[in-house]
Each structure stands twice: as C-alpha cells, then as structure tokens.
N, C-alpha and C positions, 0 to 999 in steps of 0.2 A: 553622156554620150559625146562621142567626139567624131580619124583621124587623119585642101592644100592647093592653094594657088602660088605663083612664083612669089619668091621672097621679096622682090622689090614692090610687088602689087599689094601684097599681105602687109608690107610696113606702111604703105601709103594708108590703105584701109584702116589700119590699126590708128596712125596719127590722127587721120580726119575724124574718126568716130571718137577717139579719146576727146578731143577738143570740142565735137559737140555733145558729149554726154553730160546729163543734167541728173543730180539726185532725183529719185522718185519716191513719193511719200514722205513719212517723217524719219527723223534721223534713226539709224540702227543702234541697238544697244551696244554698250561698250563691253566687248568681250576680250580685249587686251590681257585680263589677268589670267584668264584660263589657260592650262597647258595640259601636257599629258597626264600628269599626276593631279591635276586639280580640274577634273573635266567639266565641259560646259553643261549646265543645267538642261534637263530635257526641253522645259518650255522656251528656251533660248536658242534652241537646236535649228539650222536653216534645213530647207527642203532637201531631202535626199539627191545626189546627183552622182552619175556615174560616169567611168571613162569606158563603157561599153554599151551597147552592142556595135555602134558605129566605130570607125578607124580615127575618126576624130575626137581627141580626148577634151576632157571637161576643166575650165579653168577653176571650178570650185573644189573647195577641199574639204575633207572630213573634220567636223568640228573637233576642236583639242580635246583629248582624253577619251575620243570614241574611236571605233575600229569599224571596218569594211570589209567584207569579203566579196570579190568578183570572179566567177568562174564560169568557163565554159562547161557543159556536160561533154561536148565534144566540137572539134572543129575538123572539118575534111578538106583537102585540098586536092584538087583535079587538073592536071596540066598535061595535056595531049597535043598542043600546038606550038610547043617552044621552037623558037628557031633555030637551036642546035641539034635538034632531033631528039633530046632526051625526054622521054614522058615520065611524069612522077604522079605518085598518089601517095598522101601522107594522111596519117590520124594523129591530131593532137588530143589528147583524153584527160580531162580535168586540168589544164591549165589553170593556175589560179593567179590572182592578184590581191595581195595581202595590205590594207592600207591602215595607217594609224594616224590619227591628228595629233601632231606635236605641239602646235601654237594653233592660234585662232586662224591663222593664213597658211601655214606650212603643214605638209602631210608627206609622210614616208612611205613609200611603196616598195615591196619586194614582189618581185614575178617570178613563178616558178613554172617551167615546162614538165610538168610531171611525168607523164609517159608520152613518148613521140615514137610511133612506128612509120617509115618511109620505105617505099619500093620505087625504084627507077628501072627504067628499060633504056636499051641504046647507049651504053651497055647495061646490063642487069646487076643490079645490087638492092640488097635489102639492109636495114638497121632499125635498132629499136632500142628504147631504154629511156633514161633520164635527159632532159634536154638542157637548156640554159637556165641561169639565175641572172636575174637583171633588177638593179636597185635604182630607185626614181626619187628625186626630191621635188615635189610641186611647190611652188611658192606664189600666192595669189597677190597681185599687186594692186588690185582694185575690184570692186563688184562682187566681193564674197558674200555680203550681207544686204544687198539692196543696190538698185541702179538698172539701168536698162543694158549696160554694158559690163563685161567682166573680162580680165586680162591675167594671164600668168606665164610663168616660165618654169619649165621641168627638167633640169640637167639629169642625165641617167648615165649608168655604166654596166656593161655586162661582165659578169665577173669570169676570169680564166681559168674555168675548169678544166681538168683533163681531157686532152684531145679524144674523140671517138667518132664514129661513123657519123652522128650527129651534132657533133662541137667541133669549133675549130681549134679550142685552146688559146685563143687570143683574148687579151682584152680589148672591149670595143665600147665606144659611148658616143655622146652627142647631147643635143639640146633642143628642147621643142618649147614654140612660143604658142599659146592658146587664147583664142577669143572667142566670147559666146555675146550674140545680140539679140535682144528683143525685137522683133518685128511687129508690124500692124496685124490685126487679124488673127492673132494668136499663134501666129508662126515664130519659131526661134532659128536662129541661124548659127553655125559655128564654124570655126576656122582655125586651121593647124599649120603651121610651117615647120620644118624638122630638119636639122642638119646631123647626119650621122657620120662617124668615122668607123669603117670596118676594114678588117683586115685583107690585105692584098694576096695573102700567103707566103710572102717573101719577107716577112719583118717589117713592112711598113703598112700604110692605111691609105684607102682611097676614100672618097667623098661621096656620099649619096644626098640626095635633098628631096623630102618629101612634102607635099602640099595638099590639103585637102579642104572641101567646102561640103557643109551638110546642112539640110533645111529639114526641120521637125515639126509636127502637129498632132494634137490630140485629135483622135478619131471618133470614139464612142466611150463615154464613161472613162475607165482607167486604162484604155488600150490608145495607144499612141504609134505614131509612126514617123519613119525618116526616109529621104533619099540622099546620096551623096556621090559627090566625084572625087577619085584620089590620083594622084599623080606622083610618079618617081623618076627622077633622072639622076645621073652619077657621071663621075670622071674617069672611072676605071675603063682601061682599053676594051672597046667592043661592047660597053654598056649600051642596052637599048631601052628608050623611054617605055616605060611601064604605066599604063591606065586602068582604072576599074570603075565600074559603076555599082553602087551597093543599095540595097534595100533592105529594111529590116523593121521589127515592130517590138514595143515594148508593153507588159503589162504590170501596173502597180497592184499587188496581191495585198499590201498593207503599205503604211508610210515607210517601213523600214525594208522591205522585200518585193524585188522586181524581178520578173522573167522575160526573157527577149529571145527572139528568135530572127534570122534573117538567112542572107546569101550575098555575097560579093561576086560580081561577074567581071572576067577581064574582057578590057576594050581592045587590046594589043595582043599580039603572039607573044611577047615577052613577058606578059602577065599570066597568071593563073588562070584556067578557063572558069572555073567555080569554086567558091569555098561556102558551103552551107555551114550554120552553126546554131546552137542553142545554149542558152545559159542563165545565170542567176546571180543576183546582188542581194548581200543582206548586210544591213547595217546594225551595229550593237551599241 
C-alpha cells in the first residue's frame, strides 16, 4: 500500500527517522545470493506487500525469483467540478502491474493500462482503447527484511507509444521516494514523494510534484483499512493544486492473495470528484 508531503518536509522526516531507526529482533537471513534465476526459498520469503490499493507505494520489493500481479477489476473517475468547465467520466478496466523480483532488494514493474474509455463534455469527445505502458524499477535501500522503517527509490518511464485520443505519444518519467514506518498500537504509516516530468505538448516537459501520507491498521481478522491524503502541484502555466482524501480496505484471502476496494475523493475543484475502485493482488 501506498501514494505525499512537500519535498523538504518529507526529506527531513526521512533523515530523522533514518537516524533514529534501530534493528528489531534477530538479524534477518542473508538472501543476497538469490536472484531472478535462483529464487528465494518459500520459507525465507517476506510478508506480501503491495503497491495498491492506496496511492502511496510500498518500499518493500517482491522476493528475488518471484512474481506478483496487482490489478484493478475497474477504476472509475468522475469529474464534474473542473475549473475549466470540462466534465470527464472515464473507466479503466483491468489495468495491471506486473512485478518481478530481480534481486533481493530490486524489483521490476511493468504497468499496462489495458482498456480505457473516456468521455468528456464542454466540448464533447469520446475515446477508448489501450492506454499507456510504464516501466518502473524499485530499489529498496533498507528495511526490506526487518526493522521499524523501510526506504526505497523507484525511477520510472512511460513509453512513447503512438499518439491517440488516450495517449500523448511522448516519453515521460520521474522518480519516487518511498518510506514506511511502524507506529505504536499496530498502526503503519507510509509516505511518498514523487517528481514527474510530463509533456507540455510543445516538445518540452513540465514538472509535477506528488506527495502523500497514509495511515493503516488492521480492523478485524484479515480485514485492514487505511486513510490517506494526496497532494499534487506543478509548474505548468495555470496548474492548480490538486488534493484528495482517500479511504480503502484490504482483505487477505491467503498469504499470497489480497482483495481490496475503496474510493478517492477530491478536496479541490482541480482534482477528480471521486474514484471508486476494486482490485486483487496475487503473488507467485
């Protein structure tokens, strides 16, 4: 689960938590010899961690030589309060994140927007079809196999597929910094700060900064929940601050299968009004 405070605040928190972190329990087993072609034995695998359903990504990677599929059954976006008067409704059906553990602390992700249907009014337009493909590389810096904090970085790139009504045909990318903290009372906190470089439509790129913070807790048995705040700012002309408040739930069907559902709510007119979703994660 993931993913945003301002960059300076997030940096200060990361530094302070890193200096205060102490190893918990006995030392973790040395798993550095395992890789994609030499999988981590089942008995040494860490607890399953996902980059969904919240927007704050997880700093934990899939164990070396193992794979994970994370998908939405659907994700609906409804936006009728936009500042420019454009009303948008879109369905994203079965977007999927394919994850492979390359090394004990390195994970490759391929994200596919399998089918997108979008309708706008003022003016009216419709588009549907395959969306974008994004490649990400998550590198855990500490805490993957123990401790009260974990930190990772994740550079990513969106491939320049042919332009369509859903794709801009441009190369875009950025980098994400991910932090997880174990809190007292069974609470967990996740933080994410992200710098994106997005096409400006004229051959150049604008910058956007995404920051989030999420708090999670077990509710009953295998049912867990979270609340989250997400903020997006940018330097493009006319860019308006976007803020969301999110709530969601997870249910562990088995140690390798997790179901989730929830909704993201816009707090500013520039953010989507609401985004309900439901999904599933499976580890192999």
